[in-house]
BALORO-253701 format. One record per residue: x, y, z of N, C-alpha, C in turn; residue in three letters. Coordinates in Angstrom, 3 decimals. Layout:
REM residues N
<<X; Y; Z>; <X; Y; Z>; <X; Y; Z>; ala>,
...
//
This chain:
REM residues 101
<<109.542; -1.193; 107.826>; <110.826; -1.000; 106.967>; <109.846; -1.345; 105.909>; met>,
<<109.309; -1.007; 104.661>; <108.783; -1.586; 103.538>; <109.584; -2.244; 102.603>; thr>,
<<108.940; -3.306; 102.261>; <109.739; -4.295; 101.208>; <109.338; -3.360; 99.993>; glu>,
<<110.283; -3.464; 98.896>; <110.374; -3.227; 97.980>; <110.193; -3.952; 96.740>; ser>,
<<108.895; -4.285; 95.862>; <108.801; -4.953; 94.901>; <109.007; -4.769; 93.767>; ile>,
<<110.002; -5.164; 93.243>; <110.346; -4.860; 91.142>; <108.803; -5.598; 90.630>; asp>,
<<107.780; -4.853; 90.147>; <106.634; -5.176; 89.154>; <106.906; -5.650; 88.055>; pro>,
<<108.419; -5.697; 87.196>; <108.181; -6.289; 86.404>; <109.107; -7.646; 86.420>; arg>,
<<109.832; -7.933; 87.879>; <110.024; -9.027; 87.939>; <108.683; -9.824; 88.250>; ala>,
<<107.980; -9.099; 89.354>; <106.473; -9.993; 89.932>; <105.801; -10.444; 88.210>; lys>,
<<105.853; -9.140; 87.381>; <105.344; -10.028; 86.382>; <105.783; -10.969; 85.392>; his>,
<<107.358; -10.934; 85.464>; <107.916; -12.298; 84.708>; <107.656; -13.387; 85.601>; arg>,
<<107.458; -13.411; 87.054>; <107.112; -14.823; 87.739>; <105.789; -15.088; 87.019>; glu>,
<<105.027; -14.109; 87.319>; <103.677; -14.774; 86.863>; <103.295; -15.086; 85.542>; his>,
<<104.028; -14.807; 84.722>; <104.124; -15.066; 83.169>; <104.570; -16.649; 83.419>; ile>,
<<105.561; -16.917; 83.984>; <106.511; -18.013; 84.319>; <105.072; -19.002; 84.626>; gln>,
<<104.969; -18.666; 85.827>; <104.009; -19.519; 86.919>; <103.237; -19.925; 85.487>; gln>,
<<102.395; -19.000; 85.119>; <101.312; -19.299; 84.407>; <101.624; -20.092; 83.324>; arg>,
<<102.498; -19.859; 82.182>; <103.163; -20.981; 81.389>; <103.779; -22.063; 81.479>; thr>,
<<103.891; -22.548; 82.649>; <104.342; -23.953; 83.501>; <102.943; -24.264; 83.506>; glu>,
<<101.761; -23.667; 83.890>; <100.514; -24.433; 84.214>; <99.643; -24.688; 83.231>; phe>,
<<99.782; -23.726; 82.340>; <99.468; -23.701; 80.893>; <99.655; -25.089; 80.077>; val>,
<<101.328; -25.027; 79.826>; <101.511; -26.349; 79.117>; <102.143; -27.436; 79.875>; arg>,
<<101.798; -27.500; 81.038>; <102.040; -28.385; 81.857>; <100.872; -29.898; 81.759>; gly>,
<<101.534; -30.682; 82.621>; <100.779; -32.330; 82.288>; <99.152; -31.853; 82.689>; lys>,
<<98.492; -32.203; 82.101>; <97.026; -32.096; 82.644>; <96.410; -30.385; 82.540>; arg>,
<<97.448; -29.373; 81.547>; <97.096; -28.361; 81.610>; <95.864; -28.055; 80.561>; gly>,
<<95.489; -26.697; 80.311>; <94.625; -26.413; 79.516>; <94.526; -26.985; 77.591>; pro>,
<<95.881; -26.768; 77.620>; <96.217; -27.199; 76.289>; <97.310; -28.406; 75.892>; val>,
<<97.391; -29.104; 77.154>; <98.335; -30.537; 77.257>; <97.367; -31.157; 76.097>; ser>,
<<96.285; -31.057; 75.476>; <95.985; -31.996; 74.075>; <95.164; -31.500; 73.263>; phe>,
<<95.959; -30.118; 72.634>; <96.007; -29.583; 71.527>; <96.450; -30.292; 70.389>; val>,
<<97.492; -31.115; 70.481>; <98.168; -31.655; 69.174>; <96.560; -32.478; 68.570>; trp>,
<<95.670; -33.123; 69.716>; <94.395; -34.109; 69.325>; <93.556; -33.500; 68.388>; gly>,
<<93.690; -32.110; 68.211>; <92.865; -31.407; 66.902>; <93.720; -31.630; 65.414>; asn>,
<<94.994; -32.002; 65.444>; <96.022; -32.051; 64.778>; <95.769; -33.620; 63.578>; his>,
<<95.034; -34.273; 64.605>; <94.968; -35.649; 63.773>; <94.273; -35.719; 63.040>; val>,
<<94.362; -35.915; 61.612>; <93.674; -36.321; 60.627>; <93.404; -37.045; 60.030>; ala>,
<<94.384; -38.127; 59.861>; <94.722; -39.406; 59.005>; <94.542; -40.691; 59.710>; asn>,
<<94.296; -41.901; 59.419>; <94.017; -42.810; 60.238>; <95.459; -43.377; 60.719>; pro>,
<<95.856; -43.774; 61.734>; <97.216; -44.423; 62.279>; <98.279; -43.147; 62.177>; gly>,
<<98.025; -42.295; 62.814>; <98.954; -41.386; 62.482>; <100.008; -41.298; 63.873>; gln>,
<<101.043; -41.049; 63.433>; <102.154; -40.742; 64.777>; <101.806; -39.328; 65.235>; arg>,
<<102.376; -38.957; 66.594>; <101.994; -38.008; 67.350>; <103.416; -37.698; 67.802>; val>,
<<104.189; -36.624; 67.736>; <105.224; -36.420; 68.538>; <104.940; -36.304; 69.726>; pro>,
<<105.421; -37.172; 70.767>; <105.606; -37.191; 72.639>; <104.626; -38.611; 72.818>; gly>,
<<104.180; -38.979; 72.031>; <102.571; -39.705; 71.935>; <103.033; -41.029; 71.705>; ala>,
<<103.180; -42.024; 71.966>; <103.419; -43.628; 71.602>; <101.885; -44.198; 71.038>; pro>,
<<101.876; -44.877; 70.272>; <101.064; -45.236; 69.461>; <100.770; -45.054; 68.119>; gly>,
<<99.888; -45.408; 67.879>; <98.977; -44.832; 66.388>; <97.496; -44.582; 66.961>; arg>,
<<97.605; -42.976; 66.271>; <96.332; -42.343; 66.644>; <95.061; -41.678; 65.438>; trp>,
<<93.925; -42.188; 65.406>; <93.258; -42.182; 64.532>; <92.032; -41.128; 64.878>; ser>,
<<91.439; -40.195; 63.908>; <90.091; -39.513; 64.607>; <89.188; -40.778; 64.291>; pro>,
<<88.020; -40.406; 65.072>; <86.959; -41.315; 65.100>; <86.075; -40.756; 64.131>; leu>,
<<84.619; -41.530; 63.902>; <83.864; -41.070; 62.924>; <83.564; -40.008; 62.909>; pro>,
<<82.819; -39.260; 62.165>; <82.120; -37.988; 62.441>; <81.016; -37.332; 63.533>; glu>,
<<80.428; -38.926; 63.898>; <79.386; -38.524; 64.597>; <79.828; -38.747; 66.169>; glu>,
<<81.434; -39.190; 66.167>; <82.189; -39.183; 67.456>; <82.640; -38.381; 67.365>; glu>,
<<83.591; -37.701; 69.028>; <84.588; -37.091; 68.849>; <85.547; -37.668; 70.166>; thr>,
<<86.881; -37.078; 69.523>; <87.883; -37.738; 70.425>; <88.457; -38.734; 69.141>; gly>,
<<89.579; -39.508; 69.524>; <90.321; -39.958; 68.903>; <90.272; -41.697; 69.337>; leu>,
<<90.991; -42.436; 68.392>; <91.086; -43.704; 68.461>; <92.785; -43.886; 68.767>; leu>,
<<92.900; -45.042; 69.594>; <94.746; -45.108; 69.889>; <94.234; -46.776; 69.342>; val>,
<<95.644; -46.861; 68.691>; <96.188; -48.272; 68.734>; <97.651; -48.297; 68.997>; glu>,
<<97.646; -49.238; 70.341>; <98.785; -49.460; 70.785>; <99.117; -50.644; 71.562>; ala>,
<<100.144; -51.321; 71.908>; <100.697; -52.566; 72.839>; <100.739; -52.081; 74.123>; ser>,
<<100.378; -53.054; 75.044>; <100.806; -52.743; 76.611>; <102.121; -52.461; 76.979>; ala>,
<<103.029; -52.415; 76.114>; <104.510; -52.094; 76.247>; <104.392; -50.429; 76.249>; ser>,
<<103.656; -50.254; 75.268>; <103.998; -48.665; 74.759>; <103.190; -47.870; 76.119>; asp>,
<<102.794; -48.822; 77.257>; <102.378; -47.808; 78.550>; <101.292; -46.627; 78.433>; glu>,
<<100.415; -46.834; 77.492>; <99.361; -45.806; 77.393>; <98.438; -46.131; 78.338>; ile>,
<<97.575; -45.182; 78.856>; <96.608; -45.931; 80.476>; <95.513; -44.295; 80.042>; val>,
<<94.238; -45.213; 79.306>; <93.466; -44.472; 79.287>; <92.050; -44.721; 80.383>; ile>,
<<91.878; -43.725; 80.970>; <90.830; -44.171; 82.078>; <90.988; -45.227; 82.842>; asp>,
<<92.074; -45.330; 83.118>; <92.308; -46.275; 84.528>; <93.136; -47.761; 83.780>; asp>,
<<92.805; -47.754; 82.354>; <93.045; -49.413; 81.714>; <94.354; -49.038; 80.647>; thr>,
<<95.237; -49.998; 81.065>; <96.313; -49.900; 79.852>; <95.593; -50.499; 78.396>; thr>,
<<96.295; -49.587; 77.644>; <95.856; -49.804; 76.206>; <96.430; -51.109; 75.234>; val>,
<<95.875; -52.054; 75.006>; <96.534; -52.972; 74.831>; <95.632; -53.828; 73.423>; asn>,
<<95.800; -53.124; 72.136>; <94.971; -53.390; 70.953>; <94.559; -51.850; 70.578>; gly>,
<<93.343; -51.646; 71.016>; <92.716; -49.794; 70.630>; <91.616; -49.877; 71.553>; ser>,
<<91.846; -48.193; 72.001>; <90.654; -47.635; 72.972>; <90.237; -46.350; 72.307>; ala>,
<<89.310; -45.864; 72.838>; <89.044; -43.995; 72.297>; <89.646; -43.658; 73.681>; lys>,
<<89.704; -42.546; 73.393>; <89.713; -41.191; 74.197>; <88.943; -40.355; 73.364>; leu>,
<<87.799; -40.154; 74.902>; <86.491; -39.230; 74.169>; <86.757; -38.237; 74.540>; val>,
<<86.023; -37.038; 73.715>; <86.230; -35.591; 74.208>; <84.723; -34.933; 74.465>; thr>,
<<84.274; -36.162; 73.988>; <82.035; -35.470; 73.860>; <82.072; -34.722; 75.205>; asp>,
<<81.730; -33.360; 74.839>; <81.022; -32.540; 76.184>; <79.883; -32.742; 76.701>; pro>,
<<79.159; -34.068; 76.176>; <77.648; -34.483; 76.752>; <78.400; -35.833; 77.919>; lys>,
<<79.586; -36.051; 78.029>; <80.002; -37.260; 78.894>; <81.234; -36.910; 79.338>; his>,
<<81.749; -37.630; 80.339>; <83.171; -37.054; 80.867>; <84.122; -37.584; 79.832>; pro>,
<<85.087; -36.393; 79.864>; <86.078; -36.913; 78.933>; <87.043; -38.283; 79.568>; ala>,
<<87.694; -39.028; 78.460>; <88.791; -39.558; 79.312>; <89.866; -38.725; 79.410>; ser>,
<<90.880; -40.040; 80.163>; <91.870; -39.300; 80.616>; <93.041; -40.029; 80.294>; ile>,
<<94.085; -39.721; 79.763>; <95.217; -40.646; 79.179>; <96.566; -40.080; 79.837>; ala>,
<<97.333; -41.144; 80.164>; <98.750; -41.181; 80.442>; <99.301; -41.759; 79.770>; tyr>,
<<100.680; -41.059; 79.647>; <101.859; -42.055; 78.809>; <103.071; -42.252; 79.498>; phe>,
<<103.874; -43.007; 79.315>; <105.118; -43.341; 80.095>; <106.047; -42.531; 80.295>; pro>,
<<106.112; -40.930; 79.455>; <106.910; -39.713; 79.261>; <106.218; -38.939; 80.985>; asn>,
<<104.909; -39.499; 81.383>; <103.802; -38.647; 82.437>; <103.329; -37.745; 81.726>; gly>,
<<103.518; -37.407; 80.838>; <102.404; -36.534; 80.286>; <100.630; -36.802; 80.199>; ala>,
//
């Protein structure tokens, strides 16, 4: 007996899985909002703390937060300020937020 697979259902399932992967935690577009931080001390929806761009010669962001904000960058809880590095010449920083993002 041959099982019939609806190609449209299979395609919908693929799109759903791909969307969850791309938008998910640590997914390829999980840090897109970082491109929109243009001003010092900016608030970002869904992320605690205040975010600022780094000086032009550096790539990434600066976050200012207290330990109670529960931001962890490169395995260290932010209590003051910390850099979130995105320089292609160095390993990228990894940030975790209390909401799991």
